[in-house]
VOPAGU-2260 file (C-alpha; in pm, 1 decimal, decimal comma):
REM VOPAGU-2260
SITE   aa  ch    i         X         Y         Z
SITE  MET   A    0   11864,2   -9313,4   -2729,1
SITE  ALA   A    1   11807,0   -9612,2   -2504,3
SITE  SER   A    2   11468,1   -9732,8   -2389,0
SITE  PHE   A    3   11356,6   -9695,6   -2025,8
SITE  LYS   A    4   11348,0  -10077,3   -2024,2
SITE  THR   A    5   11729,2  -10072,3   -1996,8
SITE  ILE   A    6   11704,1   -9928,9   -1643,8
SITE  THR   A    7   11820,6  -10194,4   -1398,5
SITE  ASN   A    8   11531,0  -10373,7   -1224,7
SITE  ILE   A    9   11272,8  -10114,3   -1328,2
SITE  PRO   A   10   10921,6  -10234,8   -1231,4
SITE  GLU   A   11   10676,7  -10303,3   -1513,4
SITE  ALA   A   12   10418,9  -10080,9   -1341,9
SITE  LEU   A   13   10661,7   -9786,5   -1356,1
SITE  LEU   A   14   10733,6   -9851,1   -1724,9
SITE  LYS   A   15   10359,9   -9832,5   -1794,6
SITE  ILE   A   16   10334,9   -9497,8   -1615,5
SITE  ILE   A   17   10634,7   -9359,4   -1806,2
SITE  SER   A   18   10476,4   -9474,3   -2133,2
SITE  SER   A   19   10142,4   -9313,3   -2038,3
SITE  LEU   A   20   10329,8   -8983,0   -1991,7
SITE  ASN   A   21   10445,6   -9011,0   -2356,7
SITE  PHE   A   22   10812,4   -9064,4   -2276,5
SITE  THR   A   23   10935,9   -9312,5   -2536,9
SITE  HIS   A   24   11314,8   -9301,9   -2496,8
SITE  MET   A   25   11552,8   -9166,3   -2237,0
SITE  SER   A   26   11719,4   -8830,8   -2289,4
SITE  GLU   A   27   12098,9   -8825,4   -2282,9
SITE  ILE   A   28   12119,6   -8719,1   -1917,7
SITE  GLN   A   29   11875,7   -8995,5   -1818,6
SITE  ASP   A   30   12062,9   -9257,8   -2019,0
SITE  LYS   A   31   12398,5   -9166,4   -1865,1
SITE  SER   A   32   12295,0   -9114,0   -1504,6
SITE  ILE   A   33   11999,7   -9331,5   -1396,0
SITE  ASN   A   34   12178,8   -9667,5   -1369,5
SITE  PRO   A   35   12488,3   -9517,2   -1197,9
SITE  ILE   A   36   12254,3   -9343,9    -949,1
SITE  LEU   A   37   12081,7   -9676,5    -881,6
SITE  GLU   A   38   12426,0   -9827,0    -819,3
SITE  GLY   A   39   12478,5   -9569,2    -543,7
SITE  LYS   A   40   12737,3   -9346,8    -714,1
SITE  ASP   A   41   12766,0   -8976,4    -645,2
SITE  ILE   A   42   12694,6   -8774,7    -960,9
SITE  LEU   A   43   12827,1   -8437,7   -1078,8
SITE  ALA   A   44   12619,2   -8355,7   -1387,3
SITE  GLN   A   45   12615,6   -8059,1   -1621,2
SITE  SER   A   46   12288,8   -8041,5   -1811,9
SITE  LYS   A   47   12082,0   -7748,5   -1934,8
SITE  THR   A   48   11724,8   -7670,7   -1834,7
SITE  GLY   A   49   11474,7   -7887,1   -2019,0
SITE  SER   A   50   11709,7   -8182,9   -2072,3
SITE  GLY   A   51   11506,0   -8430,1   -1864,0
SITE  LYS   A   52   11711,4   -8423,4   -1544,6
SITE  THR   A   53   11402,7   -8433,4   -1319,6
SITE  LEU   A   54   11335,4   -8792,1   -1425,7
SITE  ALA   A   55   11709,4   -8863,7   -1417,4
SITE  PHE   A   56   11711,7   -8827,3   -1039,6
SITE  GLY   A   57   11337,6   -8875,9    -985,6
SITE  ILE   A   58   11306,7   -9230,8   -1119,1
SITE  PRO   A   59   11584,1   -9366,2    -890,4
SITE  ALA   A   60   11441,9   -9172,2    -593,6
SITE  VAL   A   61   11100,7   -9331,7    -637,9
SITE  MET   A   62   11235,7   -9679,9    -716,5
SITE  ARG   A   63   11456,4   -9686,5    -407,0
SITE  THR   A   64   11200,4   -9552,8    -160,1
SITE  ASP   A   65   11144,1   -9805,6     117,4
SITE  MET   A   66   10770,3   -9793,2     184,6
SITE  THR   A   67   10809,3   -9977,2     514,7
SITE  LYS   A   68   10975,2   -9666,0     658,6
SITE  ASN   A   69   10766,2   -9349,8     688,4
SITE  ARG   A   70   11067,5   -9119,8     710,0
SITE  PRO   A   71   11241,0   -8888,3     457,3
SITE  GLN   A   72   11482,7   -9085,2     241,3
SITE  THR   A   73   11552,2   -8839,4     -43,2
SITE  ILE   A   74   11576,8   -8461,1     -19,4
SITE  ILE   A   75   11590,7   -8241,5    -331,8
SITE  ILE   A   76   11708,6   -7882,3    -287,4
SITE  THR   A   77   11611,5   -7625,6    -553,3
SITE  PRO   A   78   11666,8   -7250,6    -597,6
SITE  THR   A   79   11299,3   -7151,6    -635,3
SITE  ARG   A   80   10952,2   -7239,0    -513,3
SITE  GLU   A   81   10836,8   -7287,1    -871,0
SITE  LEU   A   82   11102,0   -7545,5    -948,0
SITE  ALA   A   83   11026,6   -7730,1    -622,7
SITE  GLU   A   84   10658,0   -7750,8    -714,4
SITE  GLN   A   85   10734,3   -7853,3   -1072,8
SITE  ILE   A   86   10956,1   -8140,0    -953,7
SITE  ALA   A   87   10691,5   -8248,7    -702,2
SITE  VAL   A   88   10428,0   -8268,9    -975,9
SITE  GLU   A   89   10653,3   -8486,6   -1193,4
SITE  LEU   A   90   10757,9   -8716,0    -906,8
SITE  ARG   A   91   10399,7   -8768,9    -792,0
SITE  LYS   A   92   10311,7   -8884,1   -1142,1
SITE  ILE   A   93   10582,3   -9150,0   -1159,1
SITE  ALA   A   94   10529,9   -9247,4    -794,3
SITE  ALA   A   95   10171,3   -9355,1    -864,1
SITE  PHE   A   96   10282,3   -9721,6    -884,0
SITE  LYS   A   97   10376,4   -9704,3    -514,4
SITE  PRO   A   98   10055,7   -9629,2    -322,0
SITE  ASN   A   99   10097,0   -9388,4     -30,1
SITE  LEU   A  100   10444,1   -9268,0    -132,1
SITE  LYS   A  101   10445,2   -8916,9      12,8
SITE  VAL   A  102   10620,1   -8624,0    -159,6
SITE  LEU   A  103   10633,5   -8300,1      44,5
SITE  THR   A  104   10739,0   -7950,7     -66,8
SITE  LEU   A  105   10907,7   -7706,4     171,1
SITE  TYR   A  106   10932,6   -7345,4      52,1
SITE  GLY   A  107   10846,1   -6992,6     160,8
SITE  GLY   A  108   10516,7   -6818,9      92,5
SITE  VAL   A  109   10336,2   -7104,7     272,1
SITE  PRO   A  110   10281,1   -7112,9     651,6
SITE  LEU   A  111   10561,2   -7294,0     833,7
SITE  ARG   A  112   10313,5   -7454,0    1075,0
SITE  ALA   A  113   10119,2   -7628,4     796,7
SITE  GLN   A  114   10442,8   -7775,4     659,3
SITE  ALA   A  115   10551,6   -7881,5    1008,4
SITE  ASP   A  116   10220,2   -8062,2    1059,0
SITE  SER   A  117   10270,1   -8249,2     730,6
SITE  LEU   A  118   10627,2   -8341,9     827,3
SITE  ALA   A  119   10503,9   -8477,4    1159,6
SITE  LYS   A  120   10274,5   -8719,2     976,1
SITE  GLY   A  121   10569,1   -8868,1     784,7
SITE  SER   A  122   10704,2   -8843,2     431,5
SITE  HIS   A  123   10940,6   -9015,3     189,3
SITE  ILE   A  124   11070,9   -8752,8     -55,3
SITE  LEU   A  125   11124,5   -8386,9      38,7
SITE  ILE   A  126   11165,4   -8104,9    -213,4
SITE  GLY   A  127   11246,2   -7755,6     -93,6
SITE  THR   A  128   11440,1   -7431,7    -106,8
SITE  PRO   A  129   11747,7   -7377,4     114,6
SITE  GLY   A  130   11596,7   -7102,0     328,5
SITE  ARG   A  131   11281,0   -7289,1     423,7
SITE  ILE   A  132   11466,9   -7616,3     486,8
SITE  GLN   A  133   11696,3   -7422,3     721,6
SITE  ASP   A  134   11390,3   -7276,8     898,3
SITE  HIS   A  135   11256,3   -7624,8     969,9
SITE  LEU   A  136   11593,9   -7751,0    1088,6
SITE  ALA   A  137   11626,7   -7452,2    1322,4
SITE  LYS   A  138   11281,5   -7516,3    1470,5
SITE  GLU   A  139   11350,7   -7891,7    1487,3
SITE  THR   A  140   11040,4   -7968,5    1282,1
SITE  LEU   A  141   11265,0   -8149,7    1032,6
SITE  VAL   A  142   11517,1   -8425,5    1103,6
SITE  LEU   A  143   11740,6   -8553,0     823,2
SITE  ASP   A  144   11913,7   -8849,1     987,4
SITE  SER   A  145   11725,3   -9095,1     762,9
SITE  ILE   A  146   11828,7   -8932,4     433,9
SITE  LYS   A  147   11996,7   -9168,3     188,5
SITE  THR   A  148   12018,0   -8934,0    -111,3
SITE  LEU   A  149   12072,0   -8557,8    -138,0
SITE  VAL   A  150   11991,0   -8396,6    -475,1
SITE  LEU   A  151   12102,9   -8042,5    -560,2
SITE  ASP   A  152   11911,7   -7922,4    -866,0
SITE  GLU   A  153   12023,3   -7611,8   -1057,2
SITE  ALA   A  154   12306,3   -7576,4    -809,6
SITE  ASP   A  155   12470,6   -7289,5    -998,8
SITE  ARG   A  156   12155,6   -7081,3    -958,1
SITE  MET   A  157   12148,3   -7151,9    -583,1
SITE  LEU   A  158   12509,8   -7040,1    -551,1
SITE  ASP   A  159   12432,3   -6724,9    -752,1
SITE  MET   A  160   12165,9   -6653,4    -489,9
SITE  GLY   A  161   12422,4   -6686,1    -210,1
SITE  PHE   A  162   12316,6   -7022,7     -67,1
SITE  TYR   A  163   12658,4   -7193,7     -49,4
SITE  ASP   A  164   12684,7   -7191,5     331,9
SITE  GLU   A  165   12321,3   -7296,6     376,2
SITE  ILE   A  166   12361,4   -7594,0     141,8
SITE  VAL   A  167   12676,8   -7714,4     317,3
SITE  LYS   A  168   12510,6   -7672,0     656,9
SITE  ILE   A  169   12199,4   -7864,2     546,0
SITE  GLY   A  170   12424,4   -8141,2     414,5
SITE  SER   A  171   12598,6   -8162,0     751,4
SITE  ASN   A  172   12266,4   -8260,4     911,9
SITE  MET   A  173   12254,4   -8582,4     706,9
SITE  PRO   A  174   12439,3   -8913,3     739,6
SITE  ARG   A  175   12795,4   -8899,6     604,5
SITE  ALA   A  176   12727,3   -9214,0     400,6
SITE  LYS   A  177   12451,8   -9047,1     196,6
SITE  GLN   A  178   12464,0   -9034,6    -182,0
SITE  THR   A  179   12486,0   -8683,5    -332,9
SITE  LEU   A  180   12370,1   -8586,4    -682,0
SITE  LEU   A  181   12460,5   -8238,0    -807,5
SITE  PHE   A  182   12298,1   -8106,2   -1125,9
SITE  SER   A  183   12404,4   -7772,7   -1273,0
SITE  ALA   A  184   12359,8   -7596,6   -1606,8
SITE  THR   A  185   12706,3   -7441,9   -1577,7
SITE  PHE   A  186   13028,4   -7533,7   -1396,3
SITE  PRO   A  187   13172,9   -7214,3   -1243,1
SITE  LYS   A  188   13450,0   -7240,2    -981,9
SITE  ASN   A  189   13212,5   -7227,5    -685,8
SITE  ILE   A  190   13037,9   -7540,7    -820,0
SITE  GLU   A  191   13371,6   -7722,4    -809,1
SITE  LYS   A  192   13417,8   -7598,6    -451,3
SITE  LEU   A  193   13070,3   -7724,0    -353,2
SITE  ALA   A  194   13130,5   -8057,6    -523,1
SITE  LYS   A  195   13454,3   -8108,7    -327,8
SITE  ALA   A  196   13272,6   -8027,3      -3,6
SITE  LEU   A  197   12980,6   -8266,6     -55,8
SITE  LEU   A  198   13055,0   -8534,9    -316,8
SITE  LYS   A  199   13264,2   -8851,1    -282,7
SITE  GLN   A  200   13449,7   -8966,1    -597,1
SITE  PRO   A  201   13164,7   -8851,9    -822,6
SITE  LEU   A  202   13095,7   -8968,6   -1174,3
SITE  THR   A  203   13113,1   -8652,1   -1388,5
SITE  ILE   A  204   12858,7   -8628,9   -1670,6
SITE  LYS   A  205   12836,4   -8345,6   -1922,7
SITE  VAL   A  206   12549,3   -8345,3   -2170,3
SITE  ASP   A  207   12328,4   -8088,9   -2345,1
SITE  THR   A  208   12556,6   -7815,5   -2217,7
SITE  LEU   A  209   12495,0   -7581,4   -2509,6
SITE  ILE   A  210   12168,3   -7458,2   -2651,8
SITE  GLU   A  211   12152,8   -7577,1   -3011,2
SITE  GLU   A  212   12201,6   -7272,3   -3230,4
SITE  SER   A  213   11978,2   -7417,9   -3499,3
SITE  LYS   A  214   11686,2   -7442,5   -3254,0
SITE  ILE   A  215   11682,4   -7080,6   -3131,8
SITE  ASP   A  216   11704,7   -6785,6   -3367,5
SITE  GLU   A  217   11881,4   -6512,3   -3167,7
SITE  VAL   A  218   11828,4   -6155,6   -3289,7
SITE  VAL   A  219   11915,6   -5812,1   -3145,6
SITE  TYR   A  220   11756,8   -5476,1   -3220,7
SITE  GLU   A  221   11911,3   -5139,8   -3134,1
SITE  THR   A  222   11661,2   -4874,3   -3027,5
SITE  ASP   A  223   11617,5   -4537,9   -2856,5
SITE  ASP   A  224   11257,5   -4621,4   -2756,6
SITE  LYS   A  225   11229,2   -4972,3   -2615,0
SITE  PHE   A  226   10853,3   -4971,5   -2560,2
SITE  LYS   A  227   10775,5   -4852,0   -2912,0
SITE  THR   A  228   11015,3   -5112,5   -3049,5
SITE  LEU   A  229   10857,9   -5385,1   -2835,3
SITE  ASN   A  230   10511,8   -5308,4   -2971,8
SITE  THR   A  231   10649,2   -5308,1   -3326,0
SITE  LEU   A  232   10810,1   -5649,2   -3271,5
SITE  ILE   A  233   10485,9   -5790,7   -3130,4
SITE  GLN   A  234   10290,2   -5661,7   -3430,8
SITE  SER   A  235   10549,7   -5800,1   -3669,4
SITE  TYR   A  236   10630,4   -6143,1   -3522,6
SITE  LYS   A  237   10267,8   -6196,6   -3402,7
SITE  PRO   A  238   10355,6   -6489,0   -3170,4
SITE  GLU   A  239   10103,6   -6722,6   -3012,2
SITE  SER   A  240   10277,4   -6675,6   -2676,9
SITE  LEU   A  241   10542,8   -6431,5   -2557,6
SITE  LEU   A  242   10770,6   -6421,5   -2253,3
SITE  ILE   A  243   10929,8   -6081,4   -2182,8
SITE  PHE   A  244   11215,4   -6039,9   -1933,8
SITE  CYS   A  245   11288,5   -5729,1   -1729,1
SITE  ASN   A  246   11560,4   -5687,6   -1467,9
SITE  THR   A  247   11347,0   -5542,6   -1186,5
SITE  LYS   A  248   11000,5   -5603,8   -1044,6
SITE  ALA   A  249   10923,5   -5230,6   -1080,3
SITE  GLU   A  250   10989,9   -5250,9   -1454,5
SITE  VAL   A  251   10783,0   -5570,8   -1478,9
SITE  ILE   A  252   10481,7   -5402,9   -1317,2
SITE  ALA   A  253   10515,6   -5083,7   -1524,2
SITE  LEU   A  254   10559,4   -5269,1   -1853,1
SITE  THR   A  255   10265,1   -5499,6   -1780,2
SITE  ASP   A  256   10038,2   -5197,7   -1723,0
SITE  ARG   A  257   10151,7   -5032,9   -2047,1
SITE  LEU   A  258   10097,3   -5348,0   -2252,2
SITE  VAL   A  259    9750,2   -5398,9   -2103,8
SITE  GLY   A  260    9675,1   -5039,0   -2200,5
SITE  CYS   A  261    9762,8   -5127,7   -2559,7
SITE  GLY   A  262    9502,6   -5404,6   -2567,4
SITE  HIS   A  263    9728,6   -5704,7   -2509,8
SITE  SER   A  264    9641,7   -5994,4   -2276,5
SITE  VAL   A  265    9919,4   -5981,7   -2015,0
SITE  ILE   A  266   10013,5   -6136,4   -1680,5
SITE  ASP   A  267   10321,3   -6063,7   -1468,6
SITE  ILE   A  268   10535,5   -6266,7   -1230,5
SITE  HIS   A  269   10802,3   -6147,0    -987,8
SITE  GLY   A  270   10938,9   -6215,2    -641,7
SITE  ASP   A  271   10694,8   -5991,2    -452,3
SITE  LEU   A  272   10390,8   -6200,0    -550,7
SITE  ASP   A  273   10277,4   -6456,1    -295,7
SITE  GLN   A  274   10289,2   -6822,3    -392,9
SITE  ARG   A  275    9922,8   -6846,1    -491,2
SITE  ASP   A  276    9949,8   -6546,2    -725,3
SITE  ARG   A  277   10269,6   -6680,6    -879,1
SITE  ASN   A  278   10107,7   -7019,8    -940,0
SITE  GLU   A  279    9799,8   -6857,6   -1091,9
SITE  SER   A  280   10013,0   -6640,4   -1320,2
SITE  VAL   A  281   10180,0   -6953,9   -1456,4
SITE  ILE   A  282    9845,5   -7131,6   -1500,9
SITE  ALA   A  283    9685,9   -6834,2   -1680,7
SITE  PHE   A  284    9983,8   -6812,1   -1917,9
SITE  SER   A  285   10014,2   -7184,8   -1982,6
SITE  ASN   A  286    9639,6   -7227,9   -2051,2
SITE  LYS   A  287    9653,2   -6933,9   -2294,3
SITE  SER   A  288    9407,9   -6709,2   -2112,3
SITE  LYS   A  289    9702,0   -6469,5   -2094,7
SITE  ARG   A  290    9925,0   -6459,6   -2402,8
SITE  ILE   A  291   10209,1   -6244,2   -2269,2
SITE  MET   A  292   10400,9   -6302,0   -1947,5
SITE  VAL   A  293   10630,6   -6025,3   -1821,3
SITE  ALA   A  294   10881,7   -6160,9   -1571,3
SITE  THR   A  295   11193,2   -6104,3   -1370,1
SITE  ASP   A  296   11452,1   -6383,0   -1371,9
SITE  VAL   A  297   11240,0   -6583,8   -1129,2
SITE  ALA   A  298   11089,8   -6724,6   -1452,3
SITE  SER   A  299   11412,3   -6795,8   -1638,9
SITE  ARG   A  300   11438,8   -7125,8   -1453,2
SITE  GLY   A  301   11206,5   -7355,1   -1271,5
SITE  LEU   A  302   10876,5   -7271,3   -1437,9
SITE  ASP   A  303   10709,9   -7552,0   -1629,7
SITE  ILE   A  304   10587,6   -7344,0   -1924,2
SITE  LYS   A  305   10586,2   -7523,8   -2256,9
SITE  ASP   A  306   10548,5   -7404,4   -2616,0
SITE  ILE   A  307   10672,7   -7047,9   -2570,8
SITE  ALA   A  308   10700,2   -6917,1   -2924,7
SITE  LEU   A  309   10901,8   -6601,7   -2855,5
SITE  VAL   A  310   11125,9   -6465,1   -2578,5
SITE  ILE   A  311   11216,6   -6095,4   -2565,4
SITE  ASN   A  312   11484,9   -5946,1   -2342,2
SITE  TYR   A  313   11331,3   -5602,8   -2281,3
SITE  ASP   A  314   11617,4   -5537,3   -2041,2
SITE  LEU   A  315   11950,2   -5700,9   -2115,2
SITE  PRO   A  316   12052,0   -5940,4   -1836,4
SITE  PHE   A  317   12357,5   -5866,7   -1626,9
SITE  ASP   A  318   12558,2   -6171,2   -1735,3
SITE  GLN   A  319   12580,6   -6431,1   -2008,2
SITE  GLU   A  320   12459,7   -6724,9   -1800,2
SITE  VAL   A  321   12132,9   -6546,0   -1722,3
SITE  TYR   A  322   12091,4   -6469,3   -2092,2
SITE  THR   A  323   12141,4   -6836,9   -2176,1
SITE  HIS   A  324   11876,1   -6945,8   -1927,8
SITE  ARG   A  325   11631,0   -6679,9   -2042,9
SITE  ILE   A  326   11641,0   -6772,4   -2410,1
SITE  GLY   A  327   11632,7   -7140,7   -2312,0
SITE  ARG   A  328   11264,2   -7095,1   -2221,1
SITE  THR   A  329   11191,5   -7121,1   -2594,8
SITE  GLY   A  330   11307,1   -7397,0   -2831,4
SITE  ARG   A  331   11257,0   -7662,6   -2564,4
SITE  ALA   A  332   11253,6   -8037,8   -2634,3
SITE  ASP   A  333   11219,6   -8081,7   -3012,9
SITE  ALA   A  334   11071,7   -7737,3   -3079,3
SITE  THR   A  335   11236,8   -7435,1   -3237,4
SITE  GLY   A  336   11212,8   -7083,3   -3101,2
SITE  THR   A  337   11308,6   -6719,7   -3138,4
SITE  ALA   A  338   11482,2   -6492,3   -2885,9
SITE  LEU   A  339   11495,3   -6115,9   -2939,2
SITE  SER   A  340   11699,0   -5868,1   -2735,6
SITE  LEU   A  341   11662,0   -5489,8   -2721,7
SITE  PHE   A  342   11952,6   -5260,5   -2647,0
SITE  THR   A  343   12014,2   -4887,6   -2645,3
SITE  PRO   A  344   12339,6   -4720,7   -2756,1
SITE  ASN   A  345   12436,8   -4699,8   -2386,4
SITE  ASP   A  346   12410,9   -5079,2   -2356,3
SITE  SER   A  347   12674,9   -5164,2   -2617,2
SITE  ASP   A  348   12940,4   -5275,5   -2369,3
SITE  LYS   A  349   12695,1   -5471,2   -2154,6
SITE  CYS   A  350   12555,2   -5664,0   -2449,1
SITE  SER   A  351   12880,5   -5752,1   -2624,2
SITE  TYR   A  352   12827,7   -6120,3   -2541,5
SITE  VAL   A  353   12482,5   -6105,6   -2705,4
SITE  LEU   A  354   12610,7   -5927,4   -3015,0
SITE  SER   A  355   12888,3   -6182,5   -3049,7
SITE  LYS   A  356   12642,1   -6468,5   -3102,8
SITE  ALA   A  357   12313,4   -6312,4   -3221,1
SITE  ARG   A  358   12250,3   -6146,0   -3553,9
SITE  LYS   A  359   12175,4   -5775,2   -3557,0
SITE  ALA   A  360   11857,3   -5686,5   -3742,5
SITE  GLN   A  361   11698,6   -5360,9   -3857,3
SITE  MET   A  362   11348,4   -5243,5   -3766,9
SITE  LYS   A  363   11290,2   -5132,6   -4125,2
SITE  GLU   A  364   11304,8   -5497,3   -4232,1
SITE  LEU   A  365   10987,7   -5579,3   -4033,0
SITE  ARG   A  366   10637,7   -5602,7   -4177,6
SITE  VAL   A  367   10406,8   -5454,8   -3918,1
SITE  ASP   A  368   10036,5   -5529,0   -3871,8
SITE  ALA   A  369    9931,9   -5221,4   -3672,1
SITE  ALA   A  370    9590,3   -5372,9   -3593,4
SITE  PHE   A  371    9735,5   -5685,6   -3427,7
SITE  LYS   A  372    9678,5   -5729,7   -3055,3
SITE  MET   A  373    9784,7   -6026,7   -2844,3
SITE  ALA   A  374    9433,4   -6071,7   -2704,3
SITE  SER   A  375    9320,2   -6409,2   -2574,6
SITE  LYS   A  376    9000,3   -6588,6   -2664,1
SITE  TYR   A  377    9007,2   -6752,5   -2320,5
SITE  ASP   A  378    8939,0   -6646,4   -1962,5
SITE  THR   A  379    9016,7   -6864,0   -1659,7
SITE  LEU   A  380    8742,0   -6978,7   -1423,9
SITE  CYS   A  381    8855,8   -7094,4   -1079,7
SITE  ILE   A  382    8665,1   -7343,9    -862,7
SITE  ASN   A  383    8744,3   -7391,1    -491,6
SITE  GLY   A  384    8779,3   -7767,9    -517,2
SITE  GLY   A  385    9061,4   -7990,9    -634,9
SITE  LYS   A  386    9235,8   -8319,6    -571,0
SITE  LYS   A  387    9161,8   -8312,0    -198,3
SITE  THR   A  388    8786,9   -8303,9    -270,8
SITE  LYS   A  389    8839,1   -8572,3    -538,6
SITE  LEU   A  390    8739,0   -8333,9    -817,3
SITE  ARG   A  391    8852,2   -8456,4   -1159,7
SITE  ALA   A  392    8864,7   -8300,8   -1505,2
SITE  GLY   A  393    8598,9   -8546,4   -1621,9
SITE  ASP   A  394    8361,5   -8430,7   -1347,2
SITE  ILE   A  395    8402,7   -8067,8   -1452,5
SITE  LEU   A  396    8362,8   -8143,6   -1823,1
SITE  GLY   A  397    8051,6   -8352,5   -1755,1
SITE  THR   A  398    7885,5   -8074,5   -1556,3
SITE  PHE   A  399    7977,1   -7799,8   -1802,3
SITE  CYS   A  400    7869,5   -7993,5   -2111,3
SITE  LYS   A  401    7569,5   -8194,7   -1987,8
SITE  GLU   A  402    7427,2   -7977,1   -1711,0
SITE  ILE   A  403    7512,8   -7625,9   -1828,4
SITE  GLY   A  404    7505,7   -7706,1   -2200,9
SITE  ILE   A  405    7851,7   -7584,9   -2302,8
SITE  ASP   A  406    8007,6   -7712,4   -2627,0
SITE  ASN   A  407    8331,6   -7889,2   -2528,0
SITE  LYS   A  408    8509,1   -7699,8   -2807,9
SITE  MET   A  409    8466,1   -7385,8   -2594,3
SITE  ILE   A  410    8663,6   -7543,0   -2308,2
SITE  GLY   A  411    9042,5   -7520,8   -2303,4
SITE  LYS   A  412    9302,1   -7656,5   -2064,2
SITE  ILE   A  413    9198,8   -7773,3   -1715,4
SITE  ASN   A  414    9451,4   -7751,9   -1429,2
SITE  ILE   A  415    9364,0   -7921,6   -1101,3
SITE  THR   A  416    9573,9   -7852,4    -789,4
SITE  GLU   A  417    9528,3   -7989,0    -438,2
SITE  THR   A  418    9260,9   -7735,3    -345,0
SITE  LYS   A  419    9153,8   -7556,1    -665,7
SITE  SER   A  420    9062,5   -7619,4   -1027,7
SITE  TYR   A  421    9135,9   -7377,4   -1310,6
SITE  ILE   A  422    8943,9   -7403,3   -1638,5
SITE  ALA   A  423    9020,4   -7203,9   -1952,5
SITE  LEU   A  424    8687,8   -7108,5   -2113,8
SITE  ASP   A  425    8604,2   -6914,9   -2428,1
SITE  TYR   A  426    8559,4   -6556,5   -2306,7
SITE  THR   A  427    8207,4   -6543,9   -2458,0
SITE  ILE   A  428    8077,6   -6810,9   -2217,3
SITE  VAL   A  429    8274,4   -6760,9   -1896,9
SITE  GLU   A  430    8009,3   -6535,4   -1735,1
SITE  ARG   A  431    7737,4   -6784,4   -1827,1
SITE  VAL   A  432    7924,3   -7072,7   -1662,5
SITE  PHE   A  433    8010,3   -6860,1   -1358,2
SITE  LYS   A  434    7642,6   -6773,7   -1301,7
SITE  ALA   A  435    7526,0   -7131,3   -1367,9
SITE  LEU   A  436    7765,3   -7274,4   -1106,3
SITE  LYS   A  437    7590,2   -7074,5    -833,4
SITE  LYS   A  438    7302,3   -7321,2    -858,5
SITE  THR   A  439    7457,4   -7617,4   -1043,9
SITE  PRO   A  440    7645,1   -7878,1    -835,2
SITE  ILE   A  441    7942,4   -8082,8    -951,1
SITE  LYS   A  442    7921,0   -8442,6    -827,4
SITE  LYS   A  443    7626,2   -8338,8    -606,0
SITE  LYS   A  444    7833,0   -8068,1    -435,4
SITE  LYS   A  445    7811,4   -7689,5    -472,4
SITE  TYR   A  446    8142,6   -7514,1    -532,5
SITE  ILE   A  447    8232,2   -7146,7    -509,8
SITE  SER   A  448    8378,0   -7014,9    -834,8
SITE  TRP   A  449    8531,8   -6690,3    -958,2
SITE  ILE   A  450    8696,9   -6550,3   -1270,0
SITE  LEU   A  451    9069,3   -6478,3   -1252,0
SITE  ASP   A  452    9174,7   -6123,1   -1334,9
């Protein structure tokens, strides 16, 4: 694949940032779309989750931002809050070479007034969900007459959620001469309809449209007792991390409770959680203080969770596209993965598409370690300070190691958000650190801390 140096007029400072993020060569979607986007062409791109499309539209968005104008110039519409936040994190990283470039997120679960106040202060790149963007337009806290580029990310998912009219209406609030970039994992008929409504003579790009069969081992197990079978699979496969999908939030909550009762380290995520809880669920799973995540399809797209060893469909999804996105959470980038699906005799018709591509296995073939539990050696400590208080990972490490006397080998991943810091600590020391922080300052400042459940 081509080097990022082949991007037309890319600044040297941006190349250095890209290199520091360990991106060596462009992915196929980046190679085929970045220069045409910079030339101003509309793009209709089919590319699966995890193919690098965020940088494909993100690099041009940052490069073309006019810093002399403190008004929105690019708006990115996504189906979920999680995807909006994930994109914002990536864009802020590459935008570091342009001081004061402002990226704002607009999604539900956060007070509208706080977002309106931020909009009033000016911004350059907006990232949001259709419903919340509509809310701001209705209240006239958002004006889109300065938009040069509209990006629709995971457009098929947004249409599945019934957002066609909202997207078209949002687009009508922008200049007719704007550039439109539509990215979708699949190309159903309603995507073609949306493309005709919004795009002008687009360049069509299709890459990475199929999950590589060699990368994901797809297996199905027939069972009359799904929970017993699930425990058997866990004790046989013994994965480092496990993502389990259920179809309803009620099933997610019930299954999480049952797995916790079996001694596993489990967190759940579903649409009824507020944004803070959803973010903390992702952090606890990604830093390995929780080894199992049980989720509805809110997690099949948009969550930046890497290195998932095993995906299990506890409930079979309702259609093939959802199945494809679910199993695509494993085997990402250059990794391989395994996806297991459970079905009962009553599910045979519903899972015909799974059976047609996955191999059917027998429980008797498994070697079970009945003593195995997916327990974590980490707990997560939360501190009420983050980027806004200029708290850095180095500050936290220095205090923990030098002041409290913790061996750095006992400290895992550190996540720092705008207002909070999350530190994975060996479970044997987390209480000690928690108590020490009541009287130990970090950078001469006392912080409140607590241990996440």
